[in-house]
C-alpha positions, 0 to 999 in steps of 0.5 A, a space after each residue: 763322387 757320387 755314383 749315377 743310377 746306372 752304375 749303382 743298379 749294376 753294383 747293386 746286382 752284385 750285392 744281393 740284399 743290398 737295395 737303393 734307400 733314398 739317397 743310400 743303400 740299405 741291407 736288413 739282416 736276421 738272426 736267431 736272437 738279439 745276442 746274434 743280432 748285436 754280435 754281427 753289430 760289433 763285427 760291422 763296427 770292427 770292420 766300419 772302424 777299419 775303413 773309417 767309414 760308418 754305416 747308420 745301424 738300426 737294431 730291432 731285436 733279431 734284425 739289423 738294418 745297415 744304411 750307407 751312404 757318404 754324407 760329405 757326397 750326398 749320396 752313394 759312392 764307390 766307399 759305400 760299395 766297398 764296405 758292403 762288400 766287405 760286411 757281406 764278406 767278413 761279417 758272415 751273417 746267419 741270414 739276410 
């Protein structure tokens, strides 16, 4: 079940840097170089595999944008928030 706007808004206040992007949430992380960005993406990939919930990932040299939404539900669900929290806690980027 997708989150309503009030629940999503409240959740985003607890997720620094994450923002609403259409029917998804997204966050852009910036790194010193491509190697650091790629290492981050690999850590996100490992975490996503463990949760069996996979973000859309865009890499532009030293910048990585993650986009989360539950395709089967057609929007953002608690599962997306759980992955966003886990990414921020586990992957610890150098900057965001």
